[in-house]
N, C-alpha and C positions, 0 to 999 in steps of 0.2 A: 504493498499500499504504499503511496505517497504521501509527502509533507505539503502542506497547504500553505502558500505563499502568495500575495499578489503578484499578481505577474508583471507589474510594473516594477518590483523590487529587484535592484541589481543580481541578487542571490537566485531568482527564476531563472535568469539567464545562462547564470553561471555552472549550475548545478546541471541545469538541462541538457547544457552541452557534456558534463561532465558522466551524464549516462545515470544520475539521481533521480530515480521519478517525485517529480513535482507537481502540483495542481492548483489550478487557478479557484478564488471564490466561487464562480460560474459554475465550473465542474464539482466541486465538492457540493456543493447545493445539489444535485442530481443525485448523489450517495445517500441511501439511507444508513449513517452509520455516524456514531456520536464520537468526533476525533479525540484523540489527548489532546487536553488543552497545557501546553507549553510557555512559559513567558521567558522572556531574555532581558532581563535588566543591565544592558551594556552600558559601562560605561568606560568601555575603553575610547582612545581620541579616536583612530582608525574605523570608525564604526560597520561602515562596509566591510571592510576585509572579518573586522570580527564575526559580523552576521554570517559572509557567505561558510568562514569555518564552522560554527556552531550548526547551522543548517545543515553542512555537510554531512555531521555526525549524527543529529536527530533524525534526516531523513533515511540513514542505514537501519531501517527498521521494517518491519511485516506491517506496522501497524499505521494510520491514519494520523498525522500530527497535523494541528492547528497551531503557527508557532505567532506569539505576538510577540512584538519589541515595544519596551518599557524604556523611558527615561525618567531622570531627576527630576522634578518640578523645578520650574522657574530656575533651569540651569543650561547656558547655552554653552554650544561646544564651539572649539575655535577650528575643527579640523573638518569637519560636516557640514556641506552645504547644510541651509537653515529650509532650503525647498525638501531636501530628504528628510530632514527632521521631522518634518511638520507631516509629509505624508503619509510617514509608514509607522511614526511612534506615537504613545499615547504616554502621556505623563504619569507618574505614579498617584498623583491627586485624582487622576479622572479614574484611574482603575479603581482605586479606593474609594469613591463615591458610588460607584457603578456596583460594590458588592462582587464584582465577579469571584470565582475559584477557579484555581488553576490545579492540574496535573502534578504538574512540577514550574518549579521556577530556577532558573541559570542567572546566579549573578556572578559577574566578570570581575577581573581584576581591573586595577586603574595603577597609570604612572604616578600614583603619589606617597609610595612607601615609604620615603623622608620624612613626610611629617604627622607629626603625632596626631590620634584618632581624633584627637578634640580640633585640632587646627583645621581638619577638613570642613570647607565649608558646608557641605552637605551632609554633615555628621547627624544630626538629631534627624532627618528624613530617613538617613538610611539607616538607623533604630530602629525608627517606627513601621520600615518595610520589615527588618529581621521580627520585630512584635508580632506584626499584620499576616507573616507566613505562617505563624502556629495555629490560628483560627481558617486562613482561606488558601493556602496550599499543602497538597499532601505531601512530598518533599521536596525539598531545597537543596540546592547544586552549586556552592561557594568557591570559585576561583581564584587561588592567589593571594592578592589583598581582598578579594570578597571572602573567601574562607578566613581568614586570619579576622577580619574584622568579624566576622560572626563568631570566633571562640575570644575574643575582646568580649564582646558584647554577652554571648551567653554564660560565660565561664571565666572570665575576667583573663585569660590569658595572652601574654604581652606579646609582641613581636621585638626581635632583636636585632639591630643593625650589624650587616657583615662589614668583614673588611675588605672586603673585594666582590666584584658579583658575582652568585652562581649563574654562568651562564654555558651552557652549550648541551650535550647530550650525557645524560648520564644510565646508567645502568639501574634499577629499581628492584629488588625483591616484593616477591606474593607473600607477604605474611599472614595471610589468613586465605588460603586455597577456598576452603571451605564456605566461603564468604558469597551469599547470592548474587554480589557486585561484582566478585571477580571469577566466575562461572568461564570456564573455555581459556582464561588467562594462563600463561605460561608459568612456570616457576620463578624466573625473573624476565626482564625487558629494559629497552630504553627509552626515556622518556626525555621530551628536551625541557631545560631549566632556562628561567630567564628572570630573576629577582634579587634587589639587593638586602631582604631582610629573611629571616627565619624564624620559625616556632621550635622553639626546645623539647627535644623529649621526654626529657625530665616534667615538666610542666604538664605534658600530657598523660605520660605514669601516673602521678598524683590526683588526676580526675576520674572516676570509675567510671564515667558516664562515656569516655570515651575509647573509640580501638583505634588502633594504627594498622590500616589494611596494608600499604605500601609504604616503604622507607627505599635510604638509599646511602650505603657507608658516608657517602663522598656528600653528600648534600641536605642528609637528615629523612626526618618522615616527609610524607607526600601525600596521601589519603587517607583521612582519618571518619571514622562513622561515630553521627551523636544520633543514638538511639532516641532518647528522650526529646530531642526537635527535628524528629523525623531529616536530616540533614547528611549530607554528604561534604566534607573539606576537602579540597585537592590544590596544594601550591605550586602545581606545575602542569605543563602543559601537554595534553593529551590533542589540543584542539590545533596546534599548530601545524601549519604548511612546512614543505620541505623547506621553503625559501623564507621562514618568518626570521630565524635565527641571522640570517645573513643581511635582510631588511634593517633587523633593530643594529647589528654591529656597523654595514655603511651606514646609516642615518648617525650614529654615535662620532663616528672618525670623522663625517662632514663637520660634525659639530664642533669639533677638537675636543670631546671629551676624551681622556682619559680611559681606555677600555683595553681588555684582553681578549684576544682571539678566542671567541667560543669552544669549550673542549669538547674532542671526539666529534668534530661536526664537519671542517675540510679536509681532506684529504693533506696527509702530513701534518696535518692543523695549521696549513699555510692557505691563506684567502686567494692566492693567485692559483692555487690548485684546486681545477674543478670537474666535479663528476661527469664523466661521460661513460652512457654503454656502451657504445661502438666502440670507444678505446679500449674499455675495458674487455671486450669480446676481442678487439686484435692483439692484443697483450696476451690473453690466454692462447689463441693461433700460435702467436709468435715463438710462446714457451714450451708449446705441443710442437711446433716443427724444430726446434732447438732440441728438444731429446729426442725426436725420434732420427734427427741427423747423426747425433752422438751414438746411434746405435752402428755398431760396424758392419754387423751381419742385416740392417737395414728390416727392412717390413716384408714378412715371407706370406703367400697366400697356402691355400691347403695341397696346391699343384709344386709347391717349395721354391715356386720365382719371387726373386726379389723385386720391389717397388719402391719408388723413392717418395715423397713430401704427395707431391702432386696428384700421383696415382692412390695414395693411401688414401686422400679425402675421397673417392670413389668410395674406398673399400671399407673404410673405417665410419661406422653409424655414426661415432663421437665427433669426430673431427669433422663429419658434413654436415653433421647437424650445426656447428660452429659458424662454419661458413654460410649456411642459408640463415641463420641468425642475422647474421650482416648485413646479407642480402635483404632480408625484413627490414633492419632498422634503416638501409639507405631508400628504403621505398618510402616508409614513415616520414623522413626526414622530407622526401621530396612533396610527398603531400603536403606537409607542414609549410615548405616554401612556395608551392604552387599557390593554396589558398591566404597566405599571407593572412592569418588569421592562427589564435589560440584563443581559450576561454578568458584570457584576459582583455581581450577587443571587442567590445560588444557596444548597444546603445547608450550605454553608462559612462563614457570614456570622458564628459564633462564633469562626472559626476569624482571621478577618480582623480581629475585633474586638479579640480577643488580641495580634494582628500591630501593628496601628496605634493602638489605644488609644480606635476609635471606629467607630459601628456604620455601613455601606455608606450603610443606610436613609437616612440626614439626605444625603450626597452624590447619590444617586440622587433625591430630592425635589426639592433644589434644580437639579440637572442639567432635572428634569422641568418645574419653575418658568420657568427660561431658554429652554427650547424651546419652550413655550407662548405665549411671549412673541415667539419668533421666528414662531413659525407665524403669530400673527394680524396680524403686520406683514407677513407674503407674504401672507397672505389680502386684506389692506384693499388690499394694489397689483395685485393680480390683479382683484378688487372694480372700482377704478379704471377701469382697463384697459376694462374686460367695459361700465361703464355708460357710455364714452363713444357718443355718438349723433353721428356725422359723415357727412354726404353728401357723396358724391364731386363735386369741383368743375368742372364745367363749363369 
């Protein structure tokens, strides 16, 4: 079943192109189904990006979801067009007055970690929202600062400033594999982290109402269950896209801020190194080629004839599969270049430009040029393999 979104919301176009099932209000009316009501209290400056990330995750379910975007009352965002906020968001005061109830509420993080809670301009309203969830929301999910703020409000647990930003991809342990929230999860996995504060594990242990479900030896507690308040608090970022840490790093570098390279993120921890699937496949092919070339006796078929690498490609399914993978990648790159479009490019480019201060077309063209270069390298490698003309050794 799909997630219900306004057809003019940027996330509708983005998720549709990614293959996520979405439906407009008009389509939803024709289905005699009571959808799950999920609210997103979006405190992040990049509203559209955050909408896309959470809508993508929420849409990955067999249930029909109706997502409501909620904003802080009387708080003007500086990074998202006012027209976008007016069209798609409802201030909490309006939600409160309506008496509407939700099956779930997500409260995002906010880049205000350096402030004491009482210094946050909307702290009083946030506390009102936390209390409101106890009567109008079945289950609440607090993310990063949102989760820390809920711990402060309900349990008096403080956050602590870090000397250096916890930034990168860190391995986490599943501390409660029997939890209904971790059903199907492995024993450990990697989660993106991006924060300047932390919650001390000792403070959590001292509160019997709280259970730590996920944790990391490097960056501490991650996912906390609060049964009394029907809430989950997560301090790290399941929802991040693969390039979100890069965007944050580039943003801080451009602003002249002192920031370390996100750990375990870039190849060799070098921002100049870029992941590329074609390069990885070519590297594997060359490794296999070198391995076989070192064999003095070469590769023999069942008749005892010796073959070189080019001929072995036709005989060895594993190596042939890798060559076919490269060919498939080249075809995908060609499709990308010919269409000159990606899920970034859509009718909401103007909103994106207002959000980030530059048109996406520039980044898109750069990526096309990069992929064209990778494609040419892959084609050259394939041509080299095809041009080899070696007869079997008698």
